[in-house]
C-alpha positions as CSV (number, residue, x, y, z in Angstrom):
1,M,-49.1,20.3,-2.8
2,I,-45.8,20.1,-2.6
3,H,-43.7,23.4,-3.5
4,F,-40.2,23.1,-4.8
5,N,-37.3,25.5,-4.1
6,H,-35.8,25.5,-7.4
7,K,-32.6,27.5,-6.2
8,K,-32.3,24.9,-3.8
9,T,-32.8,22.0,-5.7
10,R,-30.5,23.5,-8.9
11,F,-27.5,24.2,-6.4
12,L,-28.2,20.3,-4.9
13,F,-28.2,19.2,-8.5
14,F,-24.8,20.9,-9.5
15,L,-23.3,19.7,-6.1
16,L,-23.5,16.0,-7.1
17,V,-22.4,16.7,-10.6
18,F,-19.2,18.2,-8.9
19,C,-19.0,15.6,-6.6
20,F,-19.1,12.8,-9.2
21,L,-16.4,14.7,-11.4
22,F,-14.6,15.3,-8.6
23,N,-14.0,11.4,-7.9
24,L,-13.7,10.8,-11.6
25,G,-10.3,8.7,-12.1
26,A,-10.1,7.5,-8.5
27,K,-11.4,4.5,-6.9
28,S,-13.2,4.7,-3.6
29,R,-11.7,3.8,-0.4
30,D,-13.8,1.0,0.0
31,E,-12.8,-0.4,-3.6
32,H,-9.1,0.5,-2.7
33,D,-9.4,-1.6,0.4
34,K,-10.9,-4.9,-1.3
35,D,-7.9,-4.7,-4.1
36,I,-5.6,-4.5,-1.1
37,C,-7.4,-7.6,0.6
38,S,-7.6,-9.5,-2.2
39,M,-3.5,-9.3,-2.7
40,L,-2.9,-10.4,0.7
41,I,-5.8,-13.2,0.6
42,G,-7.0,-13.8,-2.7
43,D,-10.3,-12.5,-4.3
44,R,-12.1,-16.1,-3.5
45,N,-11.7,-15.2,0.7
46,Y,-12.4,-11.7,0.5
47,Y,-16.0,-11.7,1.9
48,R,-15.4,-13.7,4.4
49,I,-12.1,-12.2,5.7
50,V,-13.6,-8.6,5.5
51,K,-16.9,-10.0,7.6
52,S,-14.6,-11.5,10.4
53,R,-13.1,-8.1,10.7
54,V,-9.4,-9.2,10.9
55,R,-7.8,-6.0,12.8
56,E,-4.3,-6.6,11.0
57,I,-6.0,-6.2,7.6
58,E,-7.8,-3.2,8.8
59,M,-4.8,-1.9,9.9
60,I,-2.6,-2.4,6.6
61,C,-5.8,-0.7,4.6
62,D,-5.8,2.2,7.0
63,A,-1.8,2.3,6.3
64,V,-2.1,2.4,2.9
65,Y,-5.0,5.1,2.8
66,L,-2.5,7.5,5.0
67,T,0.4,6.8,2.6
68,T,-1.6,7.3,-0.5
69,D,-5.1,9.3,-0.3
70,F,-5.0,11.1,2.9
71,T,-4.9,15.1,3.3
72,L,-6.5,17.4,6.0
73,S,-9.6,17.7,4.1
74,S,-10.6,14.4,5.4
75,R,-9.3,14.8,8.9
76,Y,-11.9,12.3,10.3
77,A,-10.9,9.4,8.5
78,G,-7.4,10.1,8.8
79,T,-8.2,10.5,12.6
80,R,-9.9,7.0,12.6
81,A,-7.2,5.4,10.8
82,L,-4.5,6.8,13.1
83,V,-6.5,5.2,16.3
84,T,-6.3,1.9,14.4
85,L,-2.7,1.7,13.9
86,Q,-2.2,3.3,17.5
87,D,-4.4,0.5,18.9
88,G,-2.6,-2.1,17.1
89,G,0.6,-1.3,18.3
90,V,2.4,0.8,15.7
91,E,4.7,3.0,17.4
92,F,6.2,6.4,16.8
93,L,3.3,7.5,14.6
94,P,3.1,11.0,12.9
95,S,0.4,13.6,13.6
96,L,-2.1,14.4,10.6
97,E,-0.3,17.8,10.0
98,E,3.1,16.2,9.4
99,L,1.7,13.9,7.1
100,S,-0.1,16.4,5.0
101,S,0.1,20.1,6.0
102,G,-0.1,21.8,2.7
103,V,-1.4,18.9,0.5
104,K,-4.4,19.8,-1.4
105,G,-7.3,17.7,-1.4
106,G,-9.2,16.0,-4.1
107,P,-7.4,14.5,-7.1
108,Y,-4.5,17.4,-6.4
109,H,-3.0,15.0,-3.6
110,E,-1.9,12.9,-6.4
111,K,0.9,15.0,-7.3
112,Y,2.5,14.6,-3.9
113,T,1.7,10.7,-3.4
114,H,0.9,9.1,-6.3
115,M,4.5,10.0,-8.5
116,G,6.1,6.5,-7.5
117,W,7.3,4.8,-4.3
118,D,11.0,5.9,-5.0
119,Y,9.9,9.1,-6.4
120,D,12.2,11.9,-5.0
121,Y,10.2,15.2,-4.4
122,T,13.2,17.2,-3.8
123,D,13.5,20.3,-5.4
124,K,10.3,19.6,-7.7
125,Y,8.1,21.1,-5.1
126,D,7.9,23.0,-2.0
127,F,10.4,21.9,0.8
128,Y,8.2,20.2,2.7
129,V,7.1,17.5,0.6
130,Q,9.6,15.1,0.3
131,P,10.0,15.0,4.1
132,Q,6.3,14.4,4.3
133,W,6.4,11.9,1.6
134,L,9.1,9.9,3.5
135,K,6.7,10.0,6.7
136,R,4.1,8.5,5.0
137,K,6.3,5.8,3.5
138,K,7.6,5.0,7.2
139,L,4.0,5.0,8.5
140,L,3.2,2.1,6.0
141,T,6.6,0.0,6.6
142,D,6.3,0.4,10.6
143,T,2.8,-0.9,10.2
144,L,3.9,-4.2,8.1
145,V,6.9,-4.6,10.5
146,K,4.2,-4.6,13.1
147,V,1.6,-7.3,11.6
148,F,4.3,-9.5,9.9
149,D,6.9,-11.5,11.0
150,F,9.6,-9.6,9.9
151,D,11.8,-9.6,12.8
152,L,13.0,-13.5,12.4
153,L,16.5,-12.5,12.9
154,S,16.8,-9.0,14.8
155,K,19.9,-7.0,14.8
156,S,19.7,-7.7,18.8
157,K,20.0,-11.5,17.9
158,Y,22.7,-10.5,15.5
159,K,24.6,-8.2,17.8
160,F,24.4,-11.6,20.3
161,A,25.5,-13.7,17.6
162,C,28.5,-11.9,16.7
163,K,29.7,-12.3,20.5
164,E,29.7,-16.2,20.3
165,A,33.4,-17.2,20.1
166,T,32.0,-19.9,17.4
167,I,30.6,-17.4,15.0
168,N,33.0,-17.2,12.3
169,K,33.3,-14.1,9.6
170,T,31.5,-15.6,6.9
171,Q,28.8,-16.4,9.2
172,V,28.4,-13.1,10.4
173,S,28.7,-12.0,7.0
174,W,26.0,-14.2,6.1
175,I,23.6,-13.0,9.3
176,S,24.2,-9.3,8.0
177,S,23.0,-10.0,4.5
178,F,20.2,-11.9,5.5
179,I,19.1,-8.7,8.0
180,Q,19.6,-6.8,5.0
181,S,17.1,-8.9,2.8
182,F,14.5,-8.9,5.5
183,G,14.6,-4.9,5.2
184,N,14.4,-5.0,1.3
185,K,11.7,-7.3,1.4
186,I,10.0,-4.7,4.2
187,D,10.4,-1.7,1.9
188,S,9.2,-4.1,-1.4
189,M,6.0,-5.4,0.3
190,A,5.0,-1.6,1.0
191,A,5.9,-0.6,-2.5
192,L,3.5,-3.5,-3.9
193,L,0.7,-2.5,-1.7
194,Y,0.9,1.3,-2.8
195,Y,1.6,0.2,-6.5
196,V,-1.9,-1.8,-6.0
197,H,-3.4,1.4,-4.8
198,L,-2.1,3.2,-8.0
199,L,-3.1,0.4,-10.3
200,G,-6.7,0.9,-8.7
201,D,-6.6,4.5,-9.7
202,I,-5.4,4.1,-13.1
203,E,-8.1,1.4,-13.5
204,N,-10.7,4.1,-13.0
205,N,-8.5,6.7,-15.5
206,S,-9.3,10.3,-16.4
207,E,-7.3,13.0,-18.1
208,K,-8.0,15.4,-15.4
209,T,-6.1,13.4,-13.0
210,A,-3.5,10.9,-15.3
211,Q,-0.9,14.0,-15.6
212,T,-0.4,14.1,-11.8
213,R,0.3,10.5,-10.7
214,S,3.1,7.6,-12.3
215,T,1.7,6.1,-15.3
216,M,1.5,2.6,-16.3
217,E,5.1,2.8,-18.4
218,E,6.4,4.2,-15.2
219,L,5.0,2.1,-13.0
220,R,5.7,-1.5,-14.5
221,P,9.1,-1.4,-14.0
222,D,9.3,0.0,-10.7
223,L,6.7,-2.9,-9.3
224,T,8.5,-5.5,-11.2
225,H,11.6,-4.5,-9.4
226,H,10.1,-4.6,-6.1
227,I,8.4,-8.0,-7.0
228,K,11.7,-9.8,-7.8
229,I,12.9,-8.5,-4.4
230,L,10.3,-10.0,-2.6
231,F,9.7,-13.3,-4.3
232,G,12.9,-13.9,-6.6
233,S,12.5,-16.8,-9.2
234,K,9.3,-18.3,-7.4
235,I,7.4,-15.8,-10.0
236,K,8.6,-18.2,-12.9
237,K,5.4,-20.1,-11.6
238,Y,2.9,-17.7,-12.6
239,P,3.9,-17.2,-16.5
240,N,0.6,-15.0,-16.7
241,L,1.9,-12.6,-14.2
242,I,4.9,-12.3,-15.9
243,Y,3.2,-11.7,-19.2
244,A,0.9,-8.8,-17.3
245,L,4.0,-7.4,-15.8
246,N,5.7,-6.9,-19.3
247,D,2.6,-6.1,-21.1
248,K,3.0,-2.6,-22.7
249,S,-0.5,-1.6,-22.5
250,E,-2.5,0.5,-20.2
251,N,-4.6,-2.2,-18.9
252,A,-4.2,-1.7,-15.2
253,Q,-7.2,-4.1,-14.3
254,Q,-5.7,-7.1,-16.2
255,L,-2.3,-6.6,-14.1
256,L,-4.6,-6.3,-10.6
257,S,-6.3,-9.7,-11.8
258,E,-3.2,-11.3,-12.7
259,M,-1.7,-10.1,-9.2
260,S,-4.5,-11.3,-7.2
261,K,-4.4,-14.9,-9.0
262,S,-0.6,-15.3,-7.9
263,V,0.4,-12.7,-5.0
264,P,-1.3,-14.3,-1.9
265,F,0.3,-17.6,-3.0
266,L,3.9,-16.3,-3.3
267,L,3.2,-14.8,0.1
268,R,2.1,-17.6,1.9
269,E,6.1,-19.0,0.7
270,E,7.6,-16.4,2.6
271,L,8.9,-16.4,6.0
272,F,7.6,-13.0,7.1
273,Y,3.9,-13.7,6.2
274,K,3.7,-17.4,7.1
275,K,2.7,-16.6,10.9
276,F,0.2,-14.1,9.9
277,Y,-1.4,-16.0,7.7
278,T,-1.5,-19.6,9.9
279,T,-2.8,-17.4,12.9
280,K,-5.0,-14.9,11.6
281,I,-6.2,-16.4,8.2
282,R,-6.1,-19.9,7.8
283,P,-8.5,-20.6,10.8
284,L,-11.1,-18.3,9.4
285,L,-11.2,-20.4,5.9
286,Y,-12.0,-23.9,7.6
């Protein structure tokens, strides 16, 4: 005859209920990673690429996780993510404490990381929040610089070009603007992936956490701004994406869906993405 410990059973039941409520309103790590992958390579190719375990994609997913969701209560997952980035060659990574000391776990972390890519936390919370947020952002942008080909025209090449007598002032100005445009694209690529994560959480929205993160109304203009920096007038080829960006509804799922149908193809036209796609992704599709 089986005897049940009713106190222990009741405790386990309430623990399961608590865990369910605790995670309500946020996607799981695997779901977020799928959204990120879909944005980089498209929905259709997701399972084939994930099965192949492309290191660069794992690096990007880990960097987005450390930027948005890591707290010291999940130290093991954070350590694994940092090791992945270190092994991938990302330099000058902060410690877990530098990223998250004082940031509460659970849905409460969102008010420190989910308020917007360009949000300024200065004077809004404790003094350490803004420096930590800047370190999280730098971790993601540094990872993207390592994975993608953002150094097509590096500053060292610029300095060398300026020494050449055949380079006139107009050409030097153009080169400087070209370098600056790549810096903007790095930041906007990181912002795009960051907002993909936020959209995933909004898609699983709950009143409990909605007040501690950016809303759709606040998110749309920022996301649109960074998409325009990345792709410029090329987005006109995707009217459904433009419609979803301008839509006033709270339909995060629709926006994610339209982005996954357009962003991967827009990326393939970008210089910084082409080498990554042709050497790491395309060979796996054929």
